[in-house]
SEZANU-63099 format. One record per residue: residue in one letter; y, z, x of N, C-alpha, C, O in turn. Coordinates in steps of 0.02 Angstrom, whole numbers, plus 50000, padded with zeros to 5 digits. Atoms other than C-alpha are relative to their C-alpha. Layout:
BEGIN
AYZXYZXYZXYZX
...
***
This chain:
BEGIN
M499894999350088542995004755025500254994649975500614991850017
E499705005850017543504990454929500615003449962500575008949934
H499434997550039545244992554854500125000849924500545004149893
G499945002050081544754986254672499505006349979499365006749919
S500464994850034543525002854661500395006850002500105012149987
I499484993849993545215015654691500255000349942500494994949926
I499784997750052545755023254531500335004950001500195009550039
T499564993050011547215035254466500185002750057500454998850096
Q499634996849950547705047754594499524999050076499715001050131
A500295002149932546425041754726500154994950031499774993250076
R499825006149969547315026854773500255001050070500555006250084
R499794997749928547675025354960500645000550005500855004350050
E499344997249991549435025354936500145006649976500595009550005
D499914993250019549405041554851499625006250034499595012050013
A500474993949940548305051454994500635002650017501174999750017
L499624994249963549165065855064499944999050074499384997350093
V500315002849935549315062755254500445007350030501025008950018
L499854993449982549435079855341499745001450077499464996950109
T500384998949923548885087755517499665007749989499845012149950
K500224993050003547705102455557499615000450064499514995250095
Q500354998949938546725109455705499174998649992498825001050037
G500785001750015544905103955646499635007349983499065008750004
L500494992850013544395122355581499954999349914499775004349883
V500174998650064544305118155402499145001049986498754997750019
S500764997550023542535124755332499784993049971500114988949939
K500495006850034541265110855288499605003449936499485009349930
S500114998850066540605110455115499184996550005498974993050051
S500735002950013538765105655058500054994349976500544993149941
P499945006250028538325088055020500074997949947499625001049919
K499935001850068538705080754857499404999449970498954997450007
K500675000650036537275080754732500204995149928500724995649895
P499955004650056537025067354594500285004149947500195010249946
R499824995650068537905072054421499534998249953499334992449943
G500405001750065536825074754274500404998049951501014998749955
R499755002950070537205067254105500295005749967500875004949947
N499704993250039537495086254023500465002550045500315004250103
I499454997649959539165091554082499725009550015499695012050070
F500134993549992538625110154055499465001550051499525006050093
K500564998949940536875107754159500374999750066500355003950111
A499945000549928537745099654296500535004750035500585005350096
L499454994449972539245113554308499595006150012499685009250064
F500344992549996538095129054284499255000150031498855004850031
C500974999849992536315122954348500105004350082499585003250113
C500124997549936536635132754524500175007549991500335010850041
F499864992850013536935150154437499365004650028499355010050057
R500604995149991535185155154451499725001950082499365006650100
A500175000549928535035151454641500585005250040500525006850099
Q499334996349978536715161854671499685007650008499955010950053
H500294992850012535685179254639499585001550066499565007250089
V500604999349953534255175254787500605002550062501155000150074
G499814997749948534725185254932500605003850009500835005250065
Q499354996050013536285195054864500005006850037500465008650073
S499944994549996535605211954889499655001950069499415007550075
T500424998449936534815210455079500494999450045500934995250033
S499564999949964535795214355227499724996250065499124995850075
S500105004549934535845203355397499845003350058499685000650111
T499924995649932535815217555511499415006149987499465009449936
E500354995849995534365229155549500195006549973500715008350000
L499794991550001534565247855483499675004350050499075004450062
S500214996049964534605260455603499615006849961499545007149900
P500434993550038533595278055567500505002349961500375002849902
Y499554996950031535215285255520499944997249913499875000249860
K499725004750075535495271655372499275000149956499314998749896
E500494999250025533725274055326499795004549954499325004349915
E500254994450042533795289655250500064998149934500174992349916
A500225000850077533525293455055500804998649984501255000650020
N499275001450025535135286954954500514996650031501084996150008
T499575002649956535885278255085499934992749978499374990449976
I499825007750028536595258955015500364995950068500824997250106
A499755004949954536795245055124500614997649980500794997249921
K499215002250020538545238755135500064992149952500544989949919
S500085005850051537905222255048499985000949940500254997449897
D500174998550073537275230954907500595004249978500805003149922
L499364997250025538795242454895500504994549987500854995749938
L499555005750026539855226254882499834997749926500214996449879
Q500255002750072538775221054741500205005349938500375004849879
C499844994650062539005237154665500825001749976500955004849924
L499384999550026540895237054658500364994649992500984994849998
Q499855006150020541025219054614500374999949926500864996449915
Y499845000750073541305221954425500495007549991500575010149936
Q499474993650019542575238454454500584996249980500614990450001
F499455001850026544195235254368500535004350016500995005349976
Y499464996649974545235246154479500174997450073499784993550100
Q499815001349930546105244054648500395004650041500955006250020
I499794994549958546505256354781500734998050008500784991950019
P499215001749991548515255454797500074997350052499724999050099
G499755004749940549285243354913499474996650028499624994450083
T500555003849971547515234654948500074991949951499864986449971
C499845006650042547985220854813500084992850039500514992250083
L499715007049964548025202654875500664996449959501124992949982
L499295003350048549285197754728500455005549977500285011449969
P499584995550029550715205354667499885000949929499394998649900
E500124997950066551035212354497500034992949950500464988849965
V499915005950049550785198054351500634998649991500995003649984
T499355001050017552375189354322500185001249913499695003049881
E499914999950053553225189854147499504995249964499074996449922
E500185004350037552775174054109499244998249994499034994449951
D500645001450017550875174654143499675006849976499105008249991
Q500434993950028550565191854050499584996749966499624990749952
G500515002750047549085190953950499604993950011499174992349971
R500355006849972548485174054045499285000850030499325005850065
I500555000149959546745172854119500244998450068500604993550077
C499905003849917546885171254316499494995250024498914997150034
V500395003849956546145157354393500164998650067500734997850090
V499984999549927545685156254568499794992150014499324990049981
I500165006849986545575137854635499914998450069500335000350110
D500095003049936544855129654786500294994350023500414990149980
L499595004949985545715117454889499324993650025499114988849993
D500415005949961544465107055001499404997049964499165000949922
E500385003250055543235096054915499995002249935499495000349905
T499994998450054543715104054757500664995749967500624992949913
L499385003650010545425096254745500224993050031500524988450004
V499775004849953545605084954898499395000050058499035004950068
H500364999649947544585079455042500314998150062500744993850056
S499594999549940545185080455224499594994750042498984994650030
S500335004349948544685066255367500444997250047501054997150041
F499535003849938545275057555523500204992249982500504988450019
K500045007550026545165040755409500694998049990501045001049949
P499395004150003546705029755431500224999149938499924994649909
I499785002150066547675030155265500904998250024501114992550031
N499325001249972549615032655325499895005750055499415009550059
I499904996949938550115041255480500805003150005501345000250007
V499374995750005551355056155480499795005850060499425010650052
P500174994949949551265065355641500315006049996500935005949995
V499794993049992551465084255642499865003550053499285003550074
E500164996149940551655095255788499935009249995500345013749982
I500054992150004550825112355794499785003450068499235002550095
E500034996049938551015123255944499924994050061499484993850104
G499895005149937551435108756060499544994149986499644989350023
T500565004650003549935097656000500164995949925500444998549877
T499845004250054550035083255875499294999749978498844999550020
H500465001250028548745081555763499954994649929500484994549898
Q499985004750052548245067855617499515002549947498955004749964
V500564997250036547395072955464500204997149930500724998749901
Y499895003850045547205061255319499695002549935499085002149926
V500344995450080547005071255123500154994849957500674992049941
L499955004750075546425060454985500025003049946499625007749950
K499974996550058546755066854819499464998049957499244992249958
R500625002550031545325067854697500234997649937500764999949918
P499795003050065545445057754529500155006049955499835011249946
Y499724995950072546325066154390500315006750037500425011449998
V499834992549969546925081154514500755000349964500805005949939
D499464998550020548795079354447499745001749925499785007649906
E500024996750074548315080354265499455005949986499415008549931
F500344993050013547075094754285500375004550026500275010050001
L499684994449986548235104554373500615000849968500875006449964
R499374999850055549735100354262499715005349932500065009849909
R500234997550049548575106554122499845007350006499905010549954
M500204995149982547965122454211500605003350001500645008549968
G499384996149997549665127654246500355002249928500695007349925
E499834999650067550075126354053499725007249980500075011749957
L500434996350034548575137554014499885007250055499655012550033
F500294992949962548285151354154500555001150065500984997550090
E499774996749925548835161654307499714996150050499124997350062
C500435004849946548385148654442500135003450077500705005050095
V500054997449932548115155154614499494996050041498884995450031
L500555003749953547535144054762499725005350053500075009850077
F500344995649957546255152754872499484995450030499014993149998
T500355004349966545515142555009499685003550077500005006950117
A500244996649920544475148055169500244997050062500044998950117
S499755003649955545485135955265500565003250029500785007949995
L499604995849961546795142055394500734997349962500694991549941
A499385000150037548665142055309500354994850035500734991150002
K499655006249973549275129555449499764992949978500094987749983
Y500165006550044548315116455361499995000149919500104995149885
A500105000950060548085120655199500705002549962500745000849903
D499355001050025549965126055161500404994749989500714994349936
P499655006250000550755109455200499644995649951499984992249913
V500315003750053549295101155093500095002349931499954998449885
T499834996050076549735112054939500724996949999500874993549950
D499285001350016551565108454964500024993049972500364991649923
L500025007150033551165089654937499524999249953499594994049920
L500484999450072549825092254807500515003349953500894999549923
D499634997150059550765104354692500655000050006500945004650035
R499235003350006552465096354670500335004449934500915006449931
C499734995950065552575105754492500005007049996500135010649948
G500044991950001552315122754560499585003149977499725009149972
V500694997550040550595126554474499755007050018499615011749981
F500294993649951550025139254618500565004149998501005001250030
W499554995149978551265154554614499855003250048500295005750083
A500154996749941550225162154739499524996250040499184991950012
R500545004749956549105154854896499775005150043500165008550076
L500364997349973547835163454969499544996250055499184991650036
F500495003649949546905158155144499645003550035499625009550023
R500584996349982545565162355251500065008150039499585011450058
E499804993449971546415178655322499795004549929499525010049937
S500144996150053546175184955135499205000549977498975004349934
C500805001450018544275180255128499705007150035500025010650075
V500434995349965542885193455174499504995650039499224990550018
F500495003949955541835188255324499255004349979499145010049997
H500664998150030540015190755237499324996050032499234990050020
Q500585004849970538395185055331500274993750022499984988949997
G499875006049965539205171555421500474995349969500694990049991
C499635006050054540185164655268500775004149986500925010149991
Y499374996150035541945167355201500045000049932500074995049896
V500134998950076541845174755037500715002649967501105006949987
K499354999450033543225174254922499865007549939499635006749883
D500124994250046543115192754837500555001749955501055004849971
L499624998750036543875192754682500215007249975500665007649933
S499844993250014543975211654664500575001950037500895006950022
R499334997649963545345212654781500644995949976501184996150005
L499415003250034546455202254679500535003749996501075003150025
G499554996950029547155214954583499984998749930500415001349894
R500135002050074546615208454419499375001049972498865000350005
D500614999350036545395212254280499464995450001499524990149970
L500565005949994543855202954315499694996949929499324992049923
R500395002050065543385202154132500634993749984500504990049937
K499555006150005544965188854137500174996850055500734994650067
T499845004349929544765180954303499374994550003498784995449985
L500525006349998543915163054336499954999750074500325003550106
I499825004349926543665154854515499494993449976498974993549942
L500175005249998543335137454524499824997550066500284997850107
D500055002149920542495130254693499324996149991498914995549946
N500585005049989541285118954756499375003950042498775002750037
S500384996349966540565131154872499475005549987499695010350020
P500454993750019539105144554817500205005650047500375010950020
A499974996149951539335153754969500825004749985500925010749993
S499254996950010541305157354926500045004349949500475008749951
Y500034996150051540835165054760499445004349989499255006449934
I500674997150013539295173554804499995007149974499515009949948
F499864991150038540065192254752499994999249924499725003749891
H499845002450057540505183554588499724995049945500094992449904
P500335006150027539395171554510500164999049924500254993549897
E499874999150083539715177554320500674998449996500844998649937
N499295002350001541605171854354500064993450024500614991350042
T499955005749958541245156254422499874993449948499384992949911
V500195005950033541475138754343499854995450073500324993950110
P500255006549940540535126154488500284994849995500254992249939
V499845007850004541295110154522499564997550066499455000450120
Q500275005949948540385095854617500415000050063501005001550056
S499495000849944541075093654798499984991549992499544987549978
W499795006249992542055078454816500214996450070500495000350108
F499885002449934542325066854972500434994649981501034995549981
D499825004350003542615050154928499884995549932500114989849932
D500285003650062541935044054753500574999249948500775003749911
M499335001550045543435034354658499815000249940500254999549898
A500265000550096542435034954484499845007249989499485008849941
D500144992850016542375053554495500445001349935501014999349926
T499584997850052542825061054333499915007749990500045010249936
E500244992850006542295079354363500695004549978500625008849934
L499484996250011544105086854358500244998849915500365003749880
L499895001450051544495077954198499505001149936499675001449877
N500424995350041542965084154116499945007149987499685010149940
L499934992650001543305100854158500555002549954500495008149930
I499554998550028544945100454068500025004449930500385009049912
P500054995850080544235104953878499535005050015499505009549973
I500154993149984543185117453966500405005750000500325010749965
F499454994549986544625127354030500375000649947500585006249932
E499564998350069545565124453872499465004049943499785006849899
E500444995450028544075133553784499985006150033499945010749992
L500064993149959544025148453913500785002550008500885008350027
S499324996949999546005149953909500085006449951500445011349961
G499914993550051545745161553752499635004449999499695008949957
A500504993850005544295172053801500355005750017500815005950058
E499944993949986544425189253793499725002650064500015006450103
D500564996949943543035192653917499624992950032499314988949997
V500265007649978542465177654032499335000050010499044994650017
Y500734998149999540735185254046499754996249949499354991549956
T500285001650056540505182453872500014993249987499494990649964
S499885006650008541225164953863499594994550049499284989450033
L500595005049952540325157354020499475001749978499104996849977
G500714998850022538795165253955499824995549948499304992349947
Q500165005650060538895155053801500004993150035499574989250013
L499925006249988539345139753895499384998350046499254992450058
R500465001049944537935141354019499185000749954498644999049978
A500605000250039536595144253875499764993649981500184989349967
P500195005550018535385130753834500204997549932500014991949913
***
């Protein structure tokens, strides 16, 4: 990579350098970005609904009885409910500062950063007696994006990665304290071989909850709450996060995110 192509936060000297155990989930390859930002952001929504109502396991005769609902169907039936069983919420009560704000769940890998073993700077960290080197590159405009998100929303980091890796990455990434809560792999639902971020378990009204993620599998339960983002690896000319700022500024005043996102997806 030529030095001249590196811009803003994605400069080599701005890269975050951490350690991990090689268990970070992989994302799908990056697709070319279209000219229309709304088309590029929301083109994948139709594909999200395919296969959601099928179950990966064969039903027993007992489960084939009339009026029996498969587990996958039951999850979808419950995904828009606005209640929580006491004691099961992933998030504590909303803080006074965030009262009335929309809750935005933000992914980490390939959304805000990209991790690899490519040398940038070296910081050895010991985890359970073994030292690992991981080099984390920040996506262009990530600092500006997070700063604005913190001004407008209740922001929660939610990653399918392990806390041993994601927590120190976020410590270096979020120096302004935008994320008041962090959720990791253990907070996901393992569904049909994927770690899914079930927004109904957060303890927030889904009509005022959004998720920003590059992996369709992560938000398969809640496509109507999603602002999809292109996967990022090392494109130093990427402007995805910068382009998302005005979209989130518009969404920040929504009374119902379903209505607002529906309007953005409309042709």
